N, C-alpha and C positions, 0 to 999 in steps of 0.2 A: 682406214686404221685397227689392226689385230687391235686385241688388251690381252692384257695374264689375266688368266683366271681368277676370282678372291678365294681365299681361303677358307671361308661357308662350302666354296662349290666345288673346289680340289676335297674335301671331308664328303661331302656330300655322292662327290662320284665312287672315293674311294668305298664307304660302306654306304651302300642305299639303304632307306627308310623299311623298303619291303621287305630288306629279311631278317629270318630273328634272329634268336642268339645261336640257336640249335644249326639251322642254316649257317652261320658264319662261320664254328666249326667242321660244317661237313664237306664245306667247300676249302678250307683249308688244308684237312688233308688231302694224302695220296690218291691216287686209282687204285693202286691195289693194297689199300686200307681194309683192314678188318678189323672187328672189337676183340675178336679172339688175341688178335696181336698185343692187347697191352696188355703189361706185365701185373702179375698178384703181387698182392705183398706178400713177399714171405724172401729168405736171405739170400744172400749173393750169393748165386752160382760158383763151385768150384770148377776149375781146369784141369781135365787130369793135363793134358799136353803143356809145354813148353812156347814159346814163337820166340826162335833162335832171329829171326830179322825184323823183328819190329819188338813196340813198347806194349802193345795188347793182346788182346788172343789170336790165335791162328785164321781161326774161322770168325762169321759174324755170327753173335748168337740170336734166336729171333726173338726170344722174350724182350733183348735190349737192343734192335736194332732201331730204336726210333728214341730211344735217348739219347741224352745231347753225350757227349765222348764217348761214344763206340766204336767207334771204324776203325781199320785197321791204321797204327799209325809205323815210322820206319823212324830207325836211329841216323834216318840224313836228313829228315826234315828237322827244320831249327825251332828249339823251342823257347820262347819268351819266359823270362823270369823276370818279377817282381823285384826293385833293391829295396829294401828296407833299412840300409844299413847305414849311416852317417858318414862321410867318407873322413871329416876330421877323424870321428871317435875312432875307425879303423886304423889308421893309421897311426893314432896314438896309442893304441895297443897292438900294432905292430901284428892284425892280423891279415895287411896288405902293404905290401911295401910303397914308399911314396911311388905317385905316378901308374898303380897297376889300377887295371878293372877289373867288371866282373869275366868280361872277356877272358882276360889272361887267366884267372882262377878257373872256367873251363878247362881252358885249355893245357892244365895241369893236372886237374881231374884223370883219372881216368876212366870214369864212368859216363863218363859224356865228351863227344865228339864238339860238339859246340855249344855253346850257351852267350846269347845278343841281350845285351842289357847296357846300354851307352846312358852314360848319368848324363846327368839335365843339367844346362849350365845353370848356376848357381843365379840367387838371385841378386840383378841391379841393384848395387849401391845407389842410395836415395844422397840428392846431390842437392844444394843452395837454400830453399828456405823450408821444405819440408823436412831436411836431415837437423836442423837445426831444433824446427819442432819436437820432432821425435826426442830429440837428445836429450831436451829441457824438460818433456813430458817425464821421461826415466830417471832422470834427478832429483825430478822434484820429488816422488815413490819411494827415493829410494831414502830421500829423508824426511817422508812423513814417517819411515817403519824403524828410523833410529829412534825417534821424537818419539814415537809408543813406544819403545823397548825401556828407554829412559826413565819413563812414567810409569812403564810396569815397575822397574826394578828401583822407584826412589822410597826413601824410609823418610816417612813424613814426623820430624822430629817437632816439628813447631818453631824452629830458629826462621830469623829473617832468610829476605829469602835474595835481595839484594837484586831485586828486575829478574833472578829468574836463572841466573847465571852462574852464580856461586854456590847456589845450596845443589844442582843435584852432583856436583864436582866436594862435596863437603861431604854431602849421605853415602856417595862410593864410596868416599874411606873410612867413614865410622863403620858400615856397614864390613867392609875387610875387616879390619882392628877386630869388629867383633866375633869374624869368624874366625881368625888368628886366636882370641883368645878363648875362644870354646875349644879352639883343637886345643891347644898347650891342657888348657883345662881335663881333658878326652882323657891326652897323654901322660897326665898324673898320677889320675885315679885309675891306668889301667899299666901303671908304669910301679907300682908304691915296691915301696922294700917287700922282697919274698923272703920272709921267717922260717927258720930252718925246721922241718919234721922231726918230730921226737923219735925219729928213727931214718935211718939210709935205705930208701926202696931200687932192690937190686934187682935187675933186668932177668933176673930166672924166675921169681916171683908173677903167679898170674890172677890177675883179680877176676871176680866172680863177679861179686852183688856191688851194686852203689846203691848206698840208701841218701837220699838230699835232704839234710836239714830239714828245708823248708815246708816238704812234704810232710816230715816227718809232725811238724810244728801243728798241724791241722788236723791230725788221729786224736779222737776220742773213743775212748773204752765206756762201759758202763761197768762202774762200781759197785761189790752188794757189801754181802759178811764173809767173800774169800778175801775182799781187800784190808779186812784186820791181820791175816796170818794167823799162825799157831807155834807155837814152840815147843822144839819138841826137847830139846835139852839143854843145858847151861854150863861155865865151868870158868875154870878163872876167880882172880879174883882183884878186887880195885877200893884204894882209898874214898871217903869220904872226904866230903868238900867241907872247909870253912865255912862258921858261922852269915849269912847275913850280913850284921849288922858288922863285920870289918869290909866287906865288899860294899856296901851303901855310903860308908867314910870317905870313899878314896874319892877326888876328885882333882882337875887338871893344874888346880895351888896347891893341892897337897899331894901329891903324885906321891908312887911306893917306887923307892930303886930296885931296882930286878933284877939280878945276881944270875948266873949263866954255871952253868953245869956240860960241862960238853961230853958227860960220861951217860948220856942223857940215851936211849936210843927208842926207837919204835920196832915190833916183834912183827917182821915180815913173813910171813906165811904161804905161799900159794893156794888155791882151793884144790887143786888136784896132788897135795902133799901130807893135804890137810886129812890124822888119822882118822877124827870125828866124821866130817864130810862123808869119805869112804865106808863105813858104818853103815849111810843111809844111802848105796848105792840103789840098792832096789825099791825104796820111796820117794824117788825123784829120778827126773830129764834134766833137768838145769839146774848147777852146782856152780856156784858163784860167792865173793864176797861182797859185802856192805858198798869199800868204797867202789870197785870197781861196777856194781849195779846202780850206786849213784850218779856214776859219771856218762854213765850211759841214758839213764832219766833225765837230765836235765842237759844231755850234749847238747841241744837245739840254744843252748842260752849262751856256750861259751865259745869262744874261737881260739883256744887252747889245742894246740898239737898233742894227740897222746897215742899211743897203743895198745891195745889188747889183746896176748896169744890166745887162741879157742882149741881145744882140742876136743876133737871128735873123734868118740869109741862108744861101739855098737850103739849106735845112737842117742848118745847120749852127746852134751856140751857140756863144759869145763871150761870157763874164764879166770885167766892165771893174769897175773902183772909180772914184769922185768925185773928185778932188783935194782935198775937203775932206773925204773920209769919215774919221770915228772911228775907222774900223779902220787908219790908217796910225802912230794915238797911242796909247798903253797907256791905258783905265783906273783908276783906283783904287779897289778892294772891288767891282769889278762882279758880286759873285755874291750879297752880302748892302748892296747899296746900297737895298733896300727896307726894311729894319730900321731904315739910318740915317737916309735924306732922310727927312724928314717937310715939309719945304717949298721953298720954291724958291731961297732965299739958299742953304741948303743944298747944293742940287744944283748951285747956280754953281761955290761953295766948292770940289766935286769935280773939275768942269770946270776950272778952276784948279789944282786939284792932278794932275789927267792932265798938261797940259798943262805941270807939274814935272817930273813923271813921264819925257816924251817928252827932256826936256832929259838929266836924269841920263841916263837912256838910251843916247844920245848918246856923249855924257860921259866914257861905264863902260867903252865899245864902243874908244874914240877911247883909252883909257886900257892899256885889255889889248892890243894888240899895239904889236905893232914897226914903228917908223916906218921905219926903215932896210932890212928887208927884205922884198919885196915880188915876189910869184911871180904868171905868169899861168894863168891856166887854159884857157886854149887859144887859138880863134882874137881876134881884140879885138872889142870890143861897140861894137855899132852903133851907138846913142841919141846923141843928140844931148848935142853939149860943153855945152850949158847945165844941162843933168838931171845930168848925170858931177861938175860944181862944188862941192866940198868932198863930195865920197859921200864913206863908209868903204869901202866894197867894193863890185864892180861884176863879178864871178863870178857867173853864172848856170849851171845843168846847165838843161839841152830833155831832158824822160823824159815816156816814152807809157806809157803800158797798156791794153791789149785786152779788154773785159772781155767771157769768152765769153758764146753762149747760156745754159747750164746753170747761173751766174750770175747773169746778167740778169734784173733782176723783168718785163719784159715776153719774154722770153726770143730777144734783138734783141741782136747781137757790135758791138759799136761802142769805138772809139778815144778817147783819151783822149791831148790831148799838152799837158804844164805845164811853165813857165818856175819853176823852179824858183832861189831866192837862195840864198845862207849868208855868212857874214861874216867870216871868215875860214880858215886854214891850220891846221893845230894838228901839233905837234911831228915826227909822220909821214909830214907835207906829202898831209892830207888835210884835206876839206871837215869844217867845225865853226862850230857856232849860239852866236853870246855873246848870255846873256838878263842882266837886270838883275831883281830884283823892290828896292821899295825902302818906304821907311814916310818920312810926313814927320809930320803932325800925329795925336798920340793920342786928340786929342778927338771927329774925327771916326773915327775907326778900330773895328772892332767884336771886341770881344775881343783883342782884341792887349794884348802886352808890351812894355814898351820894348827896342828889341835893343842902344840902348849898353849899358843895364846888364845886361840876363838873357840875351844871346847866348849867348855862348861857355859859359853854367851848366846855359840848358835850352833848347841848337838845337830837341831832339826835339819841343817842346812847340811852338817860334816855328814852324818848319816846317808843323807842321802845322795852327795855324791859319793862315798865309797860304794855302797850298793850299787852306784848305776857302772863304777869302775871295775868294780869285781861280782856282780848278778851269780857267774858261775859259780863262785866258790862258794857263797852264800847259801846258794840252791842247792848246793850239795852239801852243808854243813846238813837241809834243812832232810834231807830223803834220807842220812847216813842215822840221822836220832829217828825219824819216823818209822824204818827196818826196824832198829834195837829195841823200838818199843819205850824212847826214852819218854817224858815227861817235861823237861823244861833241859835250855843249853844257858851257858852261863859262859855269855858272851865279855872278851877284855880288851880296851882298845890300850895300844903300846907304842908308844912315836921314841925315836933319840933324847937322849938329854943334850946334845949338840949337834945342832943337822950333819957337821962335820966329819965327828967320828960315830963309826960302827959297832962299837966295842961297849957303849954307856946307854942304859934304855929302863924308862920306865913307864908303869901303870898310871893310866891317867883317868883309868873310869873303867868300873863292869858293872853291867846288867846281869838279870837273869830274866829270861823270856820263856812261857811255857808255848807249848809245838804250835796252837795257833797263831799267837800271839807274832810270832820271830814271822809265820807264814807270811800273816797279811801285812805286818811292816818292815819291813825287809825284802822280802822274796816276791812281795808280792802273788801269790800262789792261792787262789779261791779253793780247787780242786786236783787231787791228784790222777783226773782224769787222761789227761795229756799225756801226764810222765808215765804211767799203766800202761798207755799206748804205746808210746817210742818202744820201750823193751818188749812188748809182748810182736809189734812187729819183726824187730830183730828177731827173736828168738824164731818164732813161727816162718820167716826164711830160715834159719839155719838149721831148723830140723825136718827140712823137706828130705825125701829123699835124694833129691838130686846131690844134693851135698853129701859129698864121699865122705868118710869114716880118713881123718887124715890131721893135719896141722894146721891152723888157718894165724892170720890178721887182722885184727878189727885195726882202722888207719887212721884215723881225726887229719884229713889232709888241712895243711896249715895254709893255705888261699883259698881254695873253692869250701864250700860248706857243703859237707859230703863226710860219710863213712865207706871206705873202701875196706871189701874183701878179699882177701890176700891167700892163696895156696900158697905153701912153704913146703921144705924139707922138715923130715920130722929131725934130723939135727940142728937145727937155726936155734942159736939163744943156747944154745948147752955149753960152749964156750965162755959168754960174758958170765953167767951162774956161774961156772966151777972160780972163772978170777974174783968177782963179787964174795 
């Protein structure tokens, strides 16, 4: 009885142990093989002739003769192509019609005569007990994943869970409510009431430079002797203040009624129209007035929209204010207006209050002066008589500051010539500034107490609240007094006698402060490094050669914290000046 050889015997017959590895390789090669036919490491050869009847070269290549897939191919021979497509996905994406196969796709194609690739049969469906086991395993896995997702989104509030079923639902709704609340709060912040700008930006204006106020707040400049400035000339005249004994007696319980005189006016002469500034054109590069320069120095503290006209002529800058500019009269609660105003009606009410505050300020300045004692400040004021009619003070100091190269941003030395005005002379016959803060309607104010009732009792708290609400106004008073070389500031507290009437006012308190006291106690300013740095940055950018000669507008955006320089036509705002 014959038996089948074992696997070990068959392996020994096929690969005898007496042969070495080299002999095995040599026996496997054909008889006509030579080592020279082994292809060298080189690039794939190029074929000049094309094979019209086949897929490969028309003649066998000697160096590629013993490599796989180098024999001649014929178009008549079938080619097996692997089917890597999912039949269900292909039909869903409409790559193939329902019931189509790759063979049908090959018949449509013009590049192939035949493509054979039959789909394998689908997997047989599980039946019986095995199918139930697989289904249960899949469902248990789905339940585990859902439970993990719930645990990851759970909000731990410390409340009772009631067996673990009620707490996830409660937390889910709490989280949803919290998200909706945050979305509403974010919408309120983004859709705040948009204040009207000081002017309407026209589409033909071209924006050139943006000065972002948060960046200007971080700038500082080295102060030296140049920051004290020099006085070029003086002109005009002003009255003397009343004695301090009169001011010290005034209290909220012993208030003084304030009489209004509508004929009181303020001289408004722009820098470009000032004949004395034009006299010093050879001695300076920037010509400006004290109210404009104080506004630019403290622009980081305010939210009030304003605009300044800038004229560049022969490389020199002239800063002017429009006749109807809102910087000529104070604005009530300008730093917290965004918390008070929520509609156009409230904004109109604040504008009406600013007109009332302007009238009260002029009346207080007139009341605090001695009508019979007037003092000359130097040469007579060269302004026209129409602008001087009804003016409280016509006294001006023309001062200059030369910023050196080491302090300037661009490393360029330039000179500022400024016309600085003040309101009166004190008892020592030195320049003084008269400031007035007012309270009108408590309903429109922000975190304010009644001055008539509480000013004597809680003066410090009322002072802090008023400074927070009007920080921009207080800081401008400080800069104007420092630029004009004043030694003192007279501050008056004026309120309505009756809250409902805007015609009757009374003086509740007056205080006289030196500049250092006023800077620390009201403006919280230790030094003027940041203020001078803001002005230096703006002037240095405008003095560059890139900014050509022409007319521009420096506009403070009412919503965004930035100053934008617009290039405008030379004839802009001329009609408004003629009408005013």
